[in-house]
C-alpha positions in Angstrom: -123.0 -13.1 -172.9 -126.4 -13.0 -171.6 -125.4 -14.5 -168.5 -122.7 -12.5 -167.3 -125.5 -9.5 -167.8 -128.1 -11.1 -165.8 -125.7 -12.5 -163.0 -124.6 -8.0 -163.0 -128.5 -7.1 -162.6 -129.3 -9.7 -159.6 -125.8 -8.5 -158.0 -126.4 -4.8 -158.5 -130.2 -5.4 -157.2 -129.1 -7.5 -154.1 -126.9 -3.7 -152.9 -129.7 -2.0 -154.0 -131.6 -3.9 -151.3 -129.4 -4.3 -148.6 -129.0 -0.2 -149.0 -132.7 0.2 -148.8 -133.1 -2.1 -145.7 -130.1 -0.2 -144.0 -132.1 3.3 -144.3 -134.7 2.3 -143.5 -133.2 0.5 -140.3 -131.8 3.9 -139.7 -135.0 5.7 -140.1 -136.8 3.7 -138.1 -134.4 3.7 -135.1 -134.1 7.6 -135.2 -138.0 7.6 -134.7 -137.8 5.4 -131.8 -135.0 6.9 -130.4 -137.2 10.9 -131.1 -140.2 9.1 -129.3 -138.0 8.1 -126.5 -136.3 11.3 -125.7 -139.6 13.0 -125.9 -141.2 10.9 -123.5 -138.0 11.4 -121.3 -138.8 15.1 -121.4 -142.2 14.8 -121.2 -142.1 12.5 -117.6 -139.0 14.8 -116.3 -141.7 17.9 -116.4 -144.1 16.4 -114.9 -142.2 14.8 -111.9 -141.1 19.0 -111.5 -143.7 19.8 -111.8 -145.3 17.6 -109.2 -142.5 18.3 -106.6 -143.3 22.0 -107.1 -146.8 21.6 -106.8 -145.7 19.5 -103.8 -143.8 22.4 -101.8 -146.6 24.7 -102.9 -148.9 22.7 -100.5 -147.1 21.8 -97.7 -146.1 25.7 -97.6 -149.6 27.2 -97.6 -150.6 23.7 -95.0 -147.6 25.8 -92.8 -149.3 28.9 -93.1 -152.8 28.3 -92.0 -151.8 26.3 -88.4 
């Protein structure tokens, strides 16, 4: 009787460990995806700022000549 209880407990621990692993993996992946999206947004903003500054300086250069 005692061995059945021990086997059931070990099985529950195994299931709990698998569930914990899945939860941690999902949390890590969500964090990585969010960081990549933030970096992509920052890169797009920096590029747009660069384009706008380049266009403004090109316009100023034409008016001076």
